C-alpha positions, -999 to +999 in steps of 0.1 A: +337-280+457+365-304+467+351-340+469+369-373+477+352-404+464+362-437+480+356-466+457+359-468+419+332-494+414+299-488+396+285-464+421+317-445+426+323-443+388+288-430+382+291-403+409+325-392+395+311-389+360+282-368+372+303-345+394+334-341+372+313-324+345+302-297+370+336-280+377+341-299+410+376-309+422+373-347+423+397-373+437+389-410+435+405-435+458+406-472+452+430-502+456+426-513+420+451-494+398+435-506+366+401-490+375+417-458+385+437-456+352+405-462+332+387-434+351+416-409+346+417-416+309+380-407+306+375-379+332+393-348+344+399-361+379+427-370+403+432-406+416+450-421+446+457-458+449+453-473+484+429-484+511+402-457+516+400-460+554+438-455+560+447-420+573+478-416+551+457-425+520+431-399+529+458-373+535+473-380+500+438-376+486+435-341+500+413-347+531+429-318+549+408-293+530+381-314+514+345-302+515+329-336+513+338-373+513+317-400+496+326-434+509+310-459+484+333-489+485+317-524+486+326-527+523+303-512+549+331-513+575+356-495+553+330-468+545+322-463+582+358-463+594+367-439+566+341-414+579+355-417+614+390-410+602+379-381+580+361-364+609+386-372+637+418-363+618+407-338+592+373-325+603+358-331+569+324-312+570+302-336+551+307-374+552+284-397+532+286-435+535+272-464+516+259-489+541+242-520+528+238-543+558+204-542+576+222-552+608+238-517+608+209-498+594+184-510+620+205-492+647+204-455+637+220-445+670+253-458+656+254-429+631+260-396+649+289-373+657+292-390+691+295-425+676+302-431+639+302-396+624+283-403+592+262-373+580+243-392+553+237-429+549+232-442+514+216-477+509+213-484+472+193-515+478+167-496+498+165-468+472+160-494+444+134-512+464+114-479+470+118-471+433+103-504+422+075-501+447+064-468+433+064-483+398+042-512+409+018-488+426+014-469+393+008-494+365+019-480+332+046-456+346+082-456+334+094-436+364+078-423+395+097-399+417+088-383+450+092-347+461+081-328+492+078-359+513+057-377+487+031-349+483+043-342+447+053-368+422+071-366+388+059-394+366+071-405+332+047-423+309+048-433+272+018-419+254-002-445+234-021-441+201-057-433+209-051-418+243-075-389+252-048-363+250-027-377+222-030-355+191-043-326+211-026-294+225-013-294+260-035-265+270-064-290+270-048-313+296-065-298+327-099-294+310-106-332+312-096-339+348-121-319+369-097-301+392-070-327+392-044-303+379-010-313+364+017-298+344+038-314+317+075-307+326+091-322+295+085-343+264+110-366+248+102-375+212+126-400+195+151-392+223+151-354+217+137-330+243+108-308+234+101-277+255+063-280+264+041-251+255+004-247+255+003-253+218+025-284+219+008-315+205+015-348+222+022-377+197+019-414+202+051-429+217+062-396+233+079-400+267+060-375+288+071-362+322+044-346+342+042-332+378+011-335+399-001-340+435+003-376+445-034-381+447-039-369+411-014-391+394-040-418+383-063-392+367-034-377+346-022-411+335-056-419+321-052-389+297-021-404+282-024-442+286-051-469+287-064-474+322-045-505+336-058-528+362-039-528+395-011-554+398-018-584+420+005-613+411+042-607+412+072-629+406+106-617+418+138-633+403+165-632+429+161-636+467+191-615+477+191-581+494+168-564+469+146-593+461+140-601+498+133-564+506+108-562+478+090-593+488+089-581+525+074-548+514+048-563+491+038-597+505+009-584+526-008-567+497+002-588+467+006-625+458+044-628+457+066-656+445+104-654+447+127-676+425+163-680+437+190-702+422+213-706+452+199-729+479+214-711+509+200-678+497+166-693+490+165-709+524+174-676+541+147-658+521+121-684+530+129-681+567+125-643+566+094-641+545+060-650+560+035-646+532+056-652+501+063-684+482+100-690+478+111-714+450+146-729+445+153-727+408+165-708+377+143-678+367+154-684+331+140-719+331+110-719+308+094-750+323+096-735+358+080-703+347+052-721+329+046-742+360+043-710+381+017-696+357+038-669+342+011-660+317-011-649+347+016-628+363+012-591+364+048-581+371+080-601+366+109-583+383+145-596+378+168-583+405+197-608+407+233-596+408+239-606+371+228-582+344+227-609+317+206-632+339+181-604+346+178-594+310+174-629+296+149-640+323+128-608+319+127-613+281+117-649+285+089-640+310+076-614+286+075-638+257+057-663+279+029-638+287+039-618+318+020-585+317+049-563+326+086-571+331+113-551+349+151-558+350+178-545+373+207-535+351+240-522+364+258-515+331+247-481+317+252-493+281+228-522+287+201-499+300+201-480+267+199-512+247+170-528+265+148-498+274+116-496+254+123-530+238+109-563+251+117-552+287+092-526+299+114-510+326+152-511+329+162-501+365+196-486+371+208-487+407+233-460+400+207-436+387+185-444+418+215-436+440+230-406+423+201-383+431+205-387+468+242-379+465+236-349+443+212-334+468+241-328+491+264-314+464+241-288+449+246-252+460+216-232+473+190-249+494+184-280+473+165-307+493+160-333+465+176-342+432+165-370+408+188-379+379+168-387+347+174-399+312+206-418+322+219-387+340+214-362+311+184-345+328+175-337+364+145-330+385+152-307+414+134-295+446+148-262+458+137-239+486+132-202+479+147-180+506+151-143+511+129-115+497+125-096+464+157-077+471+180-106+480+165-134+459+162-137+421+130-158+424+111-147+455+083-122+448+084-129+411+060-145+387+071-177+368+069-158+335+094-132+348+121-157+360+152-159+339+152-197+337+180-213+316+170-230+283+154-263+289+143-256+325+107-255+336+089-252+369+061-277+374+048-272+409+053-253+442+047-268+477+036-240+501+031-255+536+007-283+530-006-269+498+005-283+463+002-256+437+005-265+400+021-234+386+009-211+358+027-183+341+014-157+367+021-178+398+043-158+422+070-175+443+069-167+480+096-172+507+101-208+518+082-222+488+095-256+477+099-253+439+099-284+417+120-279+385+128-300+355+161-294+337+166-312+303+202-301+300+222-309+331+251-287+320+230-257+330+226-267+366+249-239+377+225-213+364+196-229+384+218-230+415+226-193+412+189-185+409+182-200+443+212-184+461+204-155+484+227-125+478+264-130+471+273-149+503+247-177+503+266-209+495 
């Protein structure tokens, strides 16, 4: 697939890294020659220096025969105008734009072929907010990802010593839960993937990914972790786009405090929030945190624009007694450093965003993609089409499918029914199949499984 990426910032770079490894023809456009040179040194891609919304720059980037354009610069206006140019001048089939401003997003009528021809809107701030909300709703989870409109969830937890299932074989998982079925999709032990079998024994500190109906998630988590009390008291460090959105989403159901260092941003947040306490100050100020009873806080969530400030304030909050701390981290190298250390959850905006973009790149009818393990693994929701003659999956039992190594199917959504699969479960036409793939390099094999005949692309 020929793809043009506008913007060589953090989002654009992450997208380029993910797509360049999958035999796509990638061209990155940016005005910063230094960023482009760095990208070209690391990846097998083409680059064009220039303004992404200018027609001549798009032409040089190959817009004449491009299959897709991803406009992910830091400017909403540039992204939207670029989509307009790509459609009007080059008839680019798929146009995806990063739009951050709520002033645009609250008017969906702006985005259609008769106005601004944007096929898919990406709002990283909204995606990160939803990601954090799911973590808060499921105390103890490292990741919570939605499929099939939220009916199925993939949850990652760290097994603790003494958990009911720790030290036992996986075949015993569903015996304890009285009908609340689940399936373990993958296990990571000391950063190495283990293919789950019925005889696999879960050990303490394993990172376990399991699939279950949304209503059954708490029951499964009890098998792997201590039951945790629901969160009630939250402190958010940062009153900008993400911090304010988080507070708005949670302030009716939780006791929320927001700490913001910049007076103008704090004042704006205070005017928009109706049930939250907004404090002007530094979230890394020990005296301030103690005054705000950090030791009684259930979740401290650092979401400022500065990685170092987020990491330091979260570490301080944990040392002072916060029950759980989360930190928004843009640099991928920092995520690896802090994950599983003092900070309970490191949140990468790029990983939260990349899945939405990959959904529109995948071949076959793929309706949802989540990047996992810093992009090394993926969870995919694909729709099975055709019949036994034209499809490699329809009409076949799970045990008969030629899945690539490291791939497993956890659940099927059939209409309104959530089916946790077994070896003899048969896939029917229009089933939504939830897969886990530990080796992203084998994604092409999975795509081919869900293509109908030789012409379905």
